[in-house]
DRENSE-11162 format. One record per residue (C-alpha): x, y, z. Coordinates in steps of 0.25 Angstrom, whole numbers, m for minus. Last residue first. Layout:
BEGIN
     x     y     z
     X     Y     Z
...
//
This chain:
BEGIN
     x     y     z
  m201   m31   229
  m198   m25   242
  m183   m24   240
  m185   m18   226
  m193    m6   232
  m182    m4   242
  m172    m4   231
  m180     6   223
  m181    15   235
  m166    14   237
  m161    12   252
  m149    21   254
  m135    15   250
  m124    15   260
  m120     1   257
  m111    m6   267
   m96    m6   267
   m94     6   276
  m104     1   286
   m94    m2   297
   m88    12   294
  m101    19   298
  m105    29   288
  m103    43   288
  m114    52   283
  m115    58   269
  m115    73   267
  m113    73   252
  m118    65   240
  m114    70   227
  m118    82   218
  m121    83   204
  m136    85   204
  m141    93   192
  m147   107   194
  m141   113   182
  m130   120   190
  m126   107   196
  m132   103   210
  m127   105   224
  m125    98   237
  m119   106   248
  m130   106   258
  m131    92   260
  m145    88   267
  m150    81   254
  m138    71   254
  m141    66   268
  m156    65   265
  m153    57   253
  m146    46   261
  m132    42   258
  m127    41   272
  m134    28   274
  m137    25   288
  m147    14   285
  m147     5   298
  m141    m8   296
  m148   m20   292
  m142   m33   298
  m139   m45   289
  m125   m46   292
  m121   m43   277
  m126   m28   278
  m140   m24   273
  m139   m12   264
  m138     3   266
  m142    14   256
  m140    19   242
  m151    26   235
  m155    19   222
  m149    24   209
  m155    33   199
  m150    46   205
  m136    38   206
  m132    43   192
  m131    57   198
  m118    52   205
  m117    56   220
  m103    56   226
   m93    49   235
  m102    38   239
  m103    34   254
   m95    23   260
   m91    32   272
   m76    31   272
   m73    25   259
   m80    35   251
   m86    29   238
   m77    33   226
   m80    45   216
   m82    39   202
   m93    48   196
   m88    61   203
   m76    61   193
   m67    74   196
   m69    73   211
   m66    85   220
   m73    95   211
   m85    86   210
   m85    84   225
   m85    99   228
   m97   101   218
  m105    89   224
  m113    95   236
  m127    91   233
  m138   102   232
  m150   103   241
  m156    91   248
  m171    95   247
  m172    88   233
  m166    75   240
  m176    76   251
  m188    76   242
  m182    65   234
  m180    56   246
  m194    59   251
  m201    55   238
  m193    42   238
  m197    38   252
  m211    41   249
  m210    31   237
  m203    21   245
  m214    21   255
  m225    19   245
  m218     7   239
  m217     1   253
  m231     3   255
  m235    m3   242
  m226   m15   245
  m233   m18   258
  m247   m17   252
  m243   m28   241
  m237   m37   252
  m249   m36   261
  m258   m39   249
  m251   m52   245
  m249   m55   230
  m234   m52   230
  m233   m62   242
  m237   m74   232
  m243   m84   241
  m237   m98   245
  m245  m103   256
  m256  m109   247
  m246  m117   239
  m241  m124   252
  m255  m129   254
  m257  m133   240
  m244  m142   240
  m238  m142   226
  m239  m153   215
  m230  m165   214
  m220  m164   202
  m217  m174   191
  m205  m178   183
  m202  m189   173
  m192  m200   170
  m190  m212   160
  m180  m222   163
  m175  m232   152
  m178  m247   154
  m176  m256   167
  m171  m270   166
  m171  m282   157
  m183  m289   164
  m190  m277   160
  m192  m263   166
  m197  m249   164
  m191  m237   170
  m197  m224   176
  m191  m212   183
  m199  m201   190
  m194  m187   195
  m202  m179   205
  m205  m164   207
  m210  m160   221
  m221  m151   224
  m228  m161   234
  m219  m172   239
  m224  m186   234
  m233  m195   243
  m238  m202   231
  m233  m208   217
  m243  m214   207
  m238  m223   197
  m241  m226   182
  m239  m236   171
  m239  m249   179
  m239  m262   171
  m224  m265   173
  m225  m264   188
  m218  m253   195
  m205  m252   203
  m204  m239   211
  m192  m231   214
  m190  m218   223
  m178  m209   221
  m174  m198   232
  m174  m184   228
  m168  m178   215
  m162  m163   215
  m168  m154   205
  m166  m142   214
  m181  m141   217
  m182  m156   222
  m184  m168   213
  m192  m180   219
  m189  m195   215
  m195  m205   206
  m193  m220   202
  m201  m230   194
  m196  m243   189
  m206  m250   180
  m210  m265   178
  m207  m278   171
  m209  m275   156
  m207  m287   147
  m197  m284   136
  m192  m272   128
  m204  m264   133
  m202  m253   123
  m213  m243   124
  m211  m242   139
  m224  m243   147
  m231  m230   150
  m230  m220   161
  m237  m213   173
  m232  m206   186
  m243  m201   195
  m241  m190   206
  m241  m188   221
  m239  m178   232
  m246  m165   228
  m252  m171   215
  m247  m173   201
  m256  m183   194
  m246  m186   182
  m232  m189   179
  m227  m195   166
  m219  m206   160
  m224  m209   145
  m216  m221   142
  m208  m231   150
  m193  m232   145
  m190  m244   136
  m189  m258   142
  m176  m266   145
  m173  m277   136
  m180  m291   133
  m173  m300   123
  m172  m299   108
  m179  m309    99
  m173  m316    86
  m179  m320    72
  m169  m323    61
  m175  m322    47
  m168  m332    37
  m156  m325    30
  m159  m315    19
  m156  m317     4
  m145  m309    m3
  m145  m293    m3
  m141  m285   m15
  m132  m284   m27
  m120  m278   m20
  m120  m289   m10
  m130  m293     1
  m131  m304    12
  m144  m306    20
  m147  m307    35
  m160  m309    43
  m166  m304    56
  m180  m304    63
  m182  m298    77
  m191  m301    90
  m191  m291   101
  m188  m290   116
  m177  m280   115
  m177  m271   102
  m164  m273    94
  m154  m261    93
  m142  m269    89
  m140  m281    79
  m126  m285    80
  m118  m292    69
  m113  m305    63
  m108  m310    49
  m100  m298    44
   m90  m300    33
  m100  m295    22
  m103  m282    30
  m115  m280    38
  m128  m273    34
  m139  m271    45
  m154  m270    42
  m166  m267    51
  m179  m273    47
  m192  m264    50
  m199  m266    63
  m212  m273    63
  m225  m265    67
  m232  m262    80
  m223  m271    88
  m231  m281    96
  m227  m282   111
  m216  m288   120
  m208  m297   110
  m207  m285   101
  m208  m288    86
  m201  m292    73
  m189  m283    74
  m181  m282    62
  m167  m288    57
  m160  m287    44
  m145  m290    43
  m139  m287    29
  m125  m294    26
  m113  m289    18
  m108  m284     4
  m105  m298    m2
  m100  m295   m16
  m107  m303   m26
  m115  m316   m28
  m116  m317   m12
  m118  m333   m13
  m103  m336   m16
   m99  m327    m4
  m106  m337     6
  m115  m330    16
  m109  m326    29
  m115  m333    41
  m124  m325    51
  m124  m317    64
  m134  m308    72
  m131  m303    86
  m142  m296    94
  m144  m283   101
  m156  m275   108
  m162  m285   118
  m149  m293   120
  m139  m301   113
  m148  m308   103
  m140  m318    94
  m145  m319    80
  m140  m330    70
  m140  m331    55
  m134  m344    50
  m135  m340    36
  m133  m328    27
  m142  m328    15
  m138  m333     1
  m139  m329   m13
  m132  m315   m13
  m138  m306   m24
  m130  m305   m37
  m118  m297   m40
  m113  m291   m53
   m99  m294   m60
   m87  m290   m52
   m75  m280   m54
   m60  m280   m56
   m53  m269   m64
   m41  m272   m72
   m33  m259   m76
   m32  m255   m90
   m19  m257   m99
   m17  m243  m105
   m26  m237  m116
   m28  m244  m129
   m24  m238  m143
   m25  m226  m152
   m39  m228  m156
   m44  m228  m142
   m44  m238  m130
   m46  m237  m115
   m46  m250  m107
   m56  m255   m97
   m52  m268   m89
   m61  m277   m81
   m58  m289   m72
   m71  m297   m67
   m75  m303   m54
   m88  m311   m53
  m100  m306   m46
  m110  m314   m54
  m105  m320   m67
  m104  m311   m79
  m114  m311   m91
  m113  m296   m93
  m101  m286   m94
  m107  m271   m94
   m98  m260   m99
   m96  m246   m94
   m90  m232   m98
   m94  m231  m113
   m89  m223  m124
   m82  m234  m131
   m81  m249  m128
   m71  m260  m131
   m74  m274  m125
   m66  m285  m119
   m68  m298  m112
   m55  m303  m106
   m51  m317  m107
   m54  m328   m96
   m47  m335   m85
   m55  m331   m73
   m50  m324   m61
   m58  m311   m65
   m68  m312   m75
   m65  m304   m88
   m67  m289   m92
   m62  m280  m103
   m67  m266  m108
   m59  m259  m119
   m64  m245  m119
   m64  m236  m131
   m59  m222  m136
   m58  m221  m151
   m51  m208  m152
   m39  m204  m143
   m33  m201  m130
   m46  m205  m123
   m42  m198  m110
   m45  m184  m114
   m59  m189  m120
   m62  m195  m107
   m60  m210  m103
   m72  m217   m99
   m74  m221   m84
   m76  m236   m82
   m87  m246   m80
   m88  m261   m81
  m101  m267   m78
  m103  m282   m73
  m113  m292   m77
  m120  m305   m72
  m124  m302   m58
  m128  m287   m62
  m120  m274   m60
  m106  m279   m57
   m97  m266   m58
   m83  m266   m64
   m77  m252   m63
   m66  m245   m71
   m64  m231   m65
   m54  m227   m76
   m54  m229   m91
   m40  m231   m97
   m29  m221   m98
   m19  m218  m109
   m28  m220  m121
   m21  m221  m134
   m17  m209  m141
   m23  m197  m149
   m14  m184  m152
   m16  m172  m144
   m23  m159  m149
   m20  m145  m144
   m30  m134  m146
   m25  m120  m145
   m26  m114  m131
   m39  m110  m125
   m41   m95  m121
   m37   m94  m106
   m47   m98   m96
   m53   m87   m87
   m45   m85   m74
   m46   m93   m62
   m48   m87   m48
   m45   m76   m39
   m32   m82   m33
   m26   m84   m47
   m29   m95   m57
   m26   m94   m72
   m34  m102   m83
   m27  m109   m95
   m33  m115  m108
   m30  m127  m116
   m36  m134  m128
   m33  m149  m130
   m39  m158  m141
   m36  m171  m134
   m32  m185  m141
   m20  m187  m131
   m20  m181  m117
   m11  m169  m114
     0  m166  m103
     1  m151  m102
    14  m143  m101
    11  m130   m94
    14  m115   m96
    12  m102   m89
    17  m105   m75
    16   m96   m63
     2   m99   m60
     5  m113   m58
    m1  m124   m67
   m14  m131   m67
   m19  m143   m76
   m29  m148   m85
   m43  m142   m81
   m53  m146   m91
   m60  m137  m101
   m73  m143  m108
   m77  m136  m121
   m73  m148  m130
   m73  m161  m122
   m67  m173  m131
   m60  m166  m143
   m60  m151  m137
   m52  m156  m125
   m51  m143  m117
   m40  m140  m107
   m37  m132   m95
   m25  m127   m88
   m26  m120   m75
   m15  m109   m72
   m11  m107   m57
    m9   m96   m47
   m10   m84   m55
    m7   m72   m46
   m18   m62   m43
   m17   m48   m48
   m25   m50   m61
   m16   m62   m65
   m16   m57   m80
   m16   m69   m89
    m5   m80   m90
     1   m83  m103
     0   m97  m107
     8  m110  m111
     3  m124  m113
    13  m135  m116
     8  m148  m123
     7  m162  m119
     3  m176  m125
     8  m176  m140
    17  m163  m138
    15  m149  m139
    26  m141  m133
    18  m128  m134
     3  m124  m132
     1  m109  m130
   m10  m101  m122
    m9   m86  m124
   m17   m82  m112
   m20   m85   m98
   m34   m80   m92
   m33   m67   m83
   m32   m70   m69
   m44   m71   m59
   m45   m58   m52
   m37   m49   m43
   m39   m34   m41
   m28   m27   m33
   m31   m14   m26
   m18    m7   m21
   m18     2    m8
   m15    17    m6
   m15    26     5
   m16    41     6
   m16    52    16
   m19    67    13
   m15    81    17
   m20    95    20
   m34    96    14
   m37    82    17
   m35    70     8
   m37    55    11
   m31    48    m1
   m35    33    m3
   m26    26   m14
   m30    14   m22
   m19     7   m31
   m25    m1   m42
   m35   m12   m46
   m48    m7   m49
   m46   m10   m64
   m48   m25   m61
   m61   m23   m55
   m67   m22   m41
   m82   m23   m39
   m82   m13   m28
   m71    m4   m24
   m72     2   m10
   m63    13    m5
   m63    17    10
   m62    28    20
   m75    37    17
   m79    27     6
   m75    27    m9
   m83    17   m17
   m77    13   m30
   m87     4   m38
   m94    16   m42
   m83    19   m52
   m77    32   m55
   m63    27   m54
   m55    31   m42
   m46    43   m45
   m31    40   m48
   m19    37   m40
   m20    22   m44
   m34    22   m38
   m37    34   m29
   m46    36   m17
   m48    50   m11
   m53    53     3
   m56    67     8
   m53    73    21
   m57    87    28
   m47    91    38
   m50    95    52
   m51    81    57
   m37    78    52
   m36    65    45
   m38    50    48
   m40    40    36
   m46    27    33
   m43    21    19
   m50     8    16
   m49     1     3
   m60    m9    m2
   m60   m18   m13
   m73   m26   m18
   m74   m38   m27
   m76   m38   m42
   m61   m42   m45
   m54   m48   m33
   m47   m40   m22
   m33   m37   m18
   m33   m25    m9
   m21   m17    m3
   m25    m9     9
   m31     5    10
   m25    12    22
   m31    13    36
   m27    25    44
   m25    35    32
   m19    48    38
   m22    62    36
   m13    71    45
   m18    79    57
   m18    94    54
    m8   105    58
   m15   119    57
    m6   131    54
   m11   146    54
    m7   158    47
    m6   173    52
     0   184    44
     8   196    47
    13   209    39
    24   219    43
    29   232    36
    38   239    26
    52   234    30
    47   220    30
    38   211    38
    30   198    36
    24   192    49
    20   177    49
    10   172    59
     7   157    62
    m5   152    70
    m6   138    75
    m2   123    72
    12   119    73
     9   111    86
     0   102    77
    13    98    69
    19   102    56
    32    95    52
    40   105    43
    34   118    47
    37   127    36
    35   142    38
    35   150    25
    43   163    25
    47   162    10
    61   158    15
    56   147    23
    53   146    38
    55   132    44
    48   130    57
    49   120    68
    64   117    67
    68   132    64
    64   145    57
    57   153    68
    42   155    71
    40   167    81
    29   164    92
    15   171    91
     7   159    88
    17   156    77
    25   167    71
    33   169    58
    41   181    53
    42   185    38
    51   195    33
    45   203    21
    52   205     8
    55   220     5
    45   220    m1
    34   212     4
    26   199     2
    22   188    11
    19   173    10
    19   168    25
    16   153    23
    15   142    33
    21   129    28
    17   116    36
    24   103    33
    18    90    38
    18    83    51
     4    86    54
    m4    91    42
    m5   105    38
   m15   117    38
   m11   131    35
   m22   141    39
   m20   155    33
   m23   166    43
   m19   177    33
   m16   173    18
    m1   172    15
     3   185     7
     8   192    19
    12   207    16
    24   214    19
    26   229    15
    30   232     0
    41   239    m7
    43   235   m22
    53   230   m32
    48   218   m40
    59   209   m47
    52   200   m56
    55   185   m60
    52   179   m73
    58   165   m77
    60   160   m91
    66   146   m93
    71   140  m106
    72   128  m115
    80   116  m120
    91   124  m126
    94   132  m114
    86   143  m107
    85   151   m93
    78   164   m94
    76   173   m82
    67   185   m83
    66   197   m74
    54   205   m71
    56   219   m66
    55   228   m54
    65   240   m53
    54   250   m50
    58   252   m35
    73   250   m34
    82   237   m32
    93   238   m22
   100   226   m29
    95   216   m39
   103   203   m43
    99   196   m55
   105   181   m55
   113   175   m67
   126   174   m59
   124   190   m57
   115   199   m64
   113   214   m59
   102   223   m55
   101   235   m47
   108   243   m58
    97   240   m68
   101   241   m82
    89   241   m92
    87   227   m99
    95   221  m110
   104   213  m101
    92   208   m94
    86   203  m106
    72   210  m107
    59   203  m103
    57   211   m90
    71   209   m86
    78   197   m93
    88   187   m88
    96   175   m95
    99   161   m91
   105   151  m100
   102   136   m97
   112   126   m94
   111   114  m104
   104   107   m97
    96   116   m88
    97   125   m76
    91   138   m71
    94   149   m61
    88   163   m61
    90   172   m49
    84   185   m46
    91   193   m35
    87   204   m25
    90   217   m18
    82   227   m11
    82   242   m12
    67   243   m15
    60   230   m11
    62   218   m19
    53   207   m24
    60   196   m33
    52   186   m42
    60   173   m44
    69   168   m55
    69   153   m56
    79   145   m48
    84   132   m54
    75   133   m66
    75   124   m77
    81   125   m91
    79   114  m101
    87   101   m97
    94    91  m104
    95    76  m100
   103    67  m110
    99    52  m110
   108    42  m116
   100    30  m122
   108    17  m122
   102     5  m130
   103   m10  m126
   102   m23  m132
    98   m37  m127
    98   m52  m132
    91   m63  m138
    81   m64  m126
    76   m50  m128
    82   m37  m122
    82   m22  m125
    89   m13  m115
    88     2  m114
    99     9  m108
    98    23  m103
   111    32  m102
   111    46   m95
   102    57   m91
    91    54   m81
    99    61   m70
    97    75   m76
    82    73   m74
    70    68   m82
    56    70   m77
    51    57   m83
    59    45   m88
    53    36   m99
    60    23  m104
    53    18  m117
    54     4  m122
    49    m3  m109
    36    m7  m116
    33     7  m121
    36    14  m108
    45    13   m96
    45    22   m84
    55    32   m77
    53    43   m67
    51    35   m54
    65    31   m53
    75    37   m63
    81    25   m71
    94    21   m64
   108    24   m67
   121    20   m74
   114    17   m87
    99    18   m86
    90     6   m88
    79     2   m98
    73   m11  m102
    67   m16  m115
    63   m30  m118
    65   m35  m133
    55   m41  m141
    59   m55  m145
    64   m52  m155
    71   m38  m155
    70   m23  m159
    71   m13  m147
    64     0  m144
    71     9  m133
    65    23  m129
    69    33  m119
    59    43  m114
    63    55  m105
    53    64   m99
    56    79   m97
    62    85   m84
    76    86   m90
    76    86  m105
    79    73  m112
    89    69  m122
    90    55  m128
   103    48  m133
   105    35  m140
   113    22  m139
   114     8  m144
   107     9  m158
    93    13  m161
    83    20  m152
    74    13  m155
    76     0  m163
    85    m6  m153
    90   m20  m155
    85   m33  m147
    90   m47  m149
    84   m55  m161
    74   m66  m163
    71   m69  m178
    67   m59  m189
    78   m62  m198
    83   m49  m206
    77   m40  m216
    67   m34  m207
    57   m24  m211
    51   m24  m225
    44   m12  m231
    33   m17  m239
    29   m16  m254
    31   m31  m257
    37   m37  m244
    24   m46  m242
    24   m51  m256
    39   m55  m255
    37   m62  m242
    25   m71  m248
    34   m74  m260
    46   m77  m252
    40   m87  m242
    35   m83  m229
    36   m89  m215
    50   m85  m212
    47   m71  m217
    36   m69  m206
    32   m55  m211
    25   m44  m203
    18   m34  m212
    16   m20  m205
     7   m10  m211
     8     5  m206
    m5    13  m206
    m3    28  m211
     0    37  m199
   m11    43  m190
   m14    57  m185
   m21    60  m172
   m25    74  m168
   m27    80  m153
   m22    93  m157
   m12    94  m146
   m10    79  m144
    m6    76  m158
    m9    61  m160
     0    53  m169
    m5    39  m174
     3    28  m180
    m4    17  m187
     0     2  m188
   m12    m3  m196
    m7   m14  m206
    m4   m25  m197
     6   m37  m195
    12   m35  m181
     6   m49  m177
    17   m55  m186
    27   m50  m175
    37   m39  m177
    49   m36  m168
    53   m24  m159
    41   m17  m166
    42    m1  m165
    31     8  m168
    36    23  m170
    30    34  m161
    43    41  m158
    42    36  m144
    42    22  m149
    29    13  m150
    30    m1  m146
    29   m15  m152
    37   m27  m145
    36   m22  m131
    21   m19  m133
    12   m11  m142
    m2   m14  m147
    m7    m4  m158
   m17     6  m153
   m30     4  m158
   m36    14  m168
   m42     3  m176
   m32     5  m188
   m21     3  m178
   m14    12  m168
     0    17  m165
     3    29  m156
    10    43  m158
     8    56  m149
    11    68  m157
    22    78  m155
    17    92  m150
    17    98  m160
    17    87  m171
    28    80  m179
    21    70  m189
    21    56  m184
    33    46  m187
    26    33  m185
    36    23  m189
    33     8  m187
    46     1  m182
    48   m14  m184
    57   m25  m178
    58   m39  m185
    51   m51  m179
    42   m54  m191
    48   m47  m204
    42   m33  m207
    34   m28  m218
    30   m13  m217
    19    m8  m226
    22     6  m232
    17    19  m226
    15    29  m237
    16    43  m231
     8    55  m228
    13    64  m217
     6    63  m204
    m2    76  m202
     4    87  m193
    m2    89  m178
     4   102  m174
     2   111  m161
     5   125  m163
    17   131  m156
    18   143  m147
    31   144  m139
    29   152  m126
    42   160  m122
    40   161  m107
    33   173  m101
    40   186   m98
    38   196   m86
    40   211   m88
    42   221   m77
    37   231   m66
    28   240   m75
    21   228   m81
    25   217   m90
    20   203   m95
    28   198  m107
    23   185  m114
    32   177  m124
    28   169  m136
    36   160  m145
    29   157  m159
    17   151  m165
     6   161  m168
     5   159  m183
     6   144  m182
    m8   144  m176
   m14   148  m189
   m25   157  m189
   m40   156  m191
   m42   154  m176
   m29   157  m170
   m34   166  m158
   m22   169  m150
   m24   171  m135
   m13   177  m128
   m11   178  m113
    m4   190  m107
   m15   193   m97
   m23   205   m92
   m32   203  m104
   m29   191  m113
   m20   194  m125
   m27   191  m138
   m21   187  m151
   m28   184  m164
   m30   199  m167
   m14   200  m168
   m10   215  m166
   m13   216  m152
    m4   204  m148
     8   211  m153
    19   200  m151
    32   206  m148
    44   198  m153
    52   186  m148
    43   175  m155
    31   181  m150
    31   191  m139
    20   195  m130
    15   206  m121
     8   207  m108
     4   218   m97
     6   215   m82
    m3   218   m71
     3   229   m62
     7   222   m54
    10   208   m60
     4   195   m65
     6   188   m78
    m1   178   m88
     3   174  m101
    m4   162  m109
    m3   160  m124
   m17   155  m129
   m17   151  m143
   m31   148  m148
   m35   134  m152
   m35   125  m165
   m20   127  m167
   m17   120  m153
    m5   127  m147
     8   122  m142
    14   131  m131
    29   128  m128
    32   138  m117
    20   136  m109
     9   147  m108
    11   158   m97
     5   160   m83
    10   169   m71
    20   178   m78
    24   189   m67
    24   204   m70
    31   214   m61
    26   218   m47
    18   229   m41
    10   224   m28
    m5   219   m29
     0   206   m35
     7   202   m22
    21   198   m26
    24   183   m26
    38   179   m22
    41   166   m30
    38   153   m24
    50   146   m18
    48   143    m4
    33   141    m2
    33   134   m15
    44   125   m11
    36   122     2
    23   120    m6
    30   110   m15
    36   102    m3
    22   102     3
    17    95    m9
    28    86   m10
    26    80     4
    21    88    16
    10    97    17
    m2   103     9
    m7    90     2
    m1    80    11
     3    66     7
     3    52    12
     6    40     5
     4    25     7
     5    14    m4
     0     0     0
//
């Protein structure tokens, strides 16, 4: 991220310019005082006019009295009044020449303006007036140019000389610029250079255009035809026909060659440039391959920041040339066959330039002074002086004036000796003319800086306080700050023009400054003010962003600035204004770019301006997207089953390419279908591809970066491979028995890519395993299965499938083993036995069936069993059979989850892939008794004071003969603790029991189990409560409904109301509360501590108006002490020193409190609160 700060009125380059201006500006004479003329505006020295418009030659001047004007033309007086086409503007020397109906050439020449008044004459520069010209191209017959391929070529433009010179460019018949590159480029003189010619350069519309900028006219040369010949590919007859009537370039072989220089020719050349101008050096080389050009300076470095390369490195451009830029420059042309270099010697000359231009001089009578004029150039300029436009040697003699070392020295000047002096410095490259007047006058001081002017600067920047003054003699300036004298030193610098400079301004420098100007004729003072402001600073800078196209980018720019300055925010893109696009949203401290596009990429700068300074910060926005598709696909190293693919990567779009994906299309077998073939690293641009026979390949390449895949490249040219015998056989060969007398052979067919040639077939072979017999074979095409019939049941077979085409068989196929189809097993398991273990479990076993009876692959056994009935009662409906599957090697298993005291049926059958065999004979077995299920519907009824009835229903599942019930119960107290447990044994036919002699109002818990000969079943529980005793209920009365209680509460409420009224009356009679002394003694009355000696509070807070009054409380020993609180309202009301605020509000604190007994120091001293009292009764 780039970060820069600047200050518009302080610091940096701007402040330096201001400082130089303060110190070097010419002395200005107020216009209300007599003074010689001064030229204020004039036309440029070289003035090219448009012949279609009037000629305006500017000349403006000031002086007192206002000057008059006259002109010379070509060194002689130009009488404006005699030419009706020429008008001089009123109060001005500017000429307006009407050239309508006239030729502008008549007014070409060298013009000079003279402004004069009674104090002297000032001269303008010599203004050369020339008419712009855009001459026509001379008619010429342009012959076709024939050139041998590979040779160099120059197409000459040679436009007509214009004023100013035209801008040259090359286009075709469609007004499209001809493409230029390192091989073909335009030289500085406008000619079109070809380092080597290609067949693609054949065309008949090479047209050179010249645009004349002053008249905005464009002219074109006749089109040039270029014929490029490949002589090696032509016979003599064809060659002669091409050469007939054509200029032929190249009489030597057109093969590859090392570079030679076409422009400038030879090994060495010289170039002259003026100091301050732009230097352009050019090198164009011939060669094949096209040479690369590089530049260097012999015995030096190229000037940093001022040089650049153009026209594909063929032109070196150096701006603002200095003397140090002179010397030798080497351009090097290089290709793979060699290199060549050319040395250009640069000579720097200089038109005259000022070292010290003459300055106006104000002198009082009897004073002395000096005019200086120092100029330099290369060659050294000649300096001459004139007075009021007359060479000084030809002017009248002035005893107070003499010339020494090129300076004019004036001594003891007299009133009336004012004049304008001209200094002329000239050499062969130009001239300088400077006017400086000498004004002799006597004038008391005056301060020109506006009074009470406020200078505002930023902290730590430079401050300049002006005291521009005028007087003759020159006034002396004295500075004061806040009445204290300001002297030149560490804090202040006083310049020659009396400006105060504060190098590092701080807030302590703010204030009022006074300057006093004084000379022998009087004094004058002026006041200015300095304000030092806080700097503007960016607190949160924009950060570098990498975003995808069509997403959102947001930059933050949070700023702090001086609150007295008005800020403004400006956002720039690449140092230019933001595009006029609604996608750019500028917030108070942010910039949001929506739907980001590629052209949004760049450097974004936020600038926070105030009237005094600014701060700026920049950040780059990088827009990434999928790469551009690769181009220029080329197939090389073409072999029978391989080829090399090469491509040119597309633009990465700011995200490096990670890999390239190569796809192919087989237009013979699957036209229009692109298949991924291979991937290569993103740094590679070539890959060797292994190919299959008999395929019509087309290739394309895609590039992948972090954003995603590019679009596919354009397909390569088609590449066909020769047919061959198959190199693979069908895969996934399987043998499946689908019926007892057949088997099905299946396989995956070969793809077109795998067929390797036409006439693809499959040789299917089979034979019975372990049987001495020949293979049975069959050739099939376009199928993926074959059914073999007439096979014995479940017999092993060996099978092969081999690919064959017109060019031969594939490799030897692998043998696949399979079986013909299965049939159902023919025999049921025998010797089935069931051993009952208990009421819920039994063990079943059987003998395995002989494998010869399975007629297939034995998959296992299925054991089916179901409950026939319960031995205790008739089941409503028979149970559905349950089935368990066991593996082929299992002949015994457990049956779990049986119902006790029930009858079951069971059978077993073997099964294979075809299905189930016959079932074994049914085996009936019975399960013994078990414990019963839980009793049903346990509930408690007929709740009385000391008895209740418990009822239930028999278990749903008896699981045997029911022999009785176990009944238990116990009380539960209010804390859920269980009491003593009592047990009762009940007969099997009982379904209720009445319990007497129970406790009233008591909760009981009951437990019940059913029983068989095997034991007790699960327990069910229930709870019940006896009802409350009515006698006790009559004794419990709600006290809140009793009349005596209601009366007591009413009396208490009335008593409290009376007490409240008395308290408020007492308080209002209490007078003012003495708090003023306490407030003076304590800065924060809200936090005064409690007094330790008597336990009272230090002061009263008005927030306690809403709190209960404090009193005593019951001590820990249970006794109630007498209420001797010293916090009563009566005590406070008696105080005579209490007081209120002036607005009547209570601000006092409690006073006049009584001493408390030390034994009660830790007890509460709160008075009884009426609210608390009420609460205590409720």
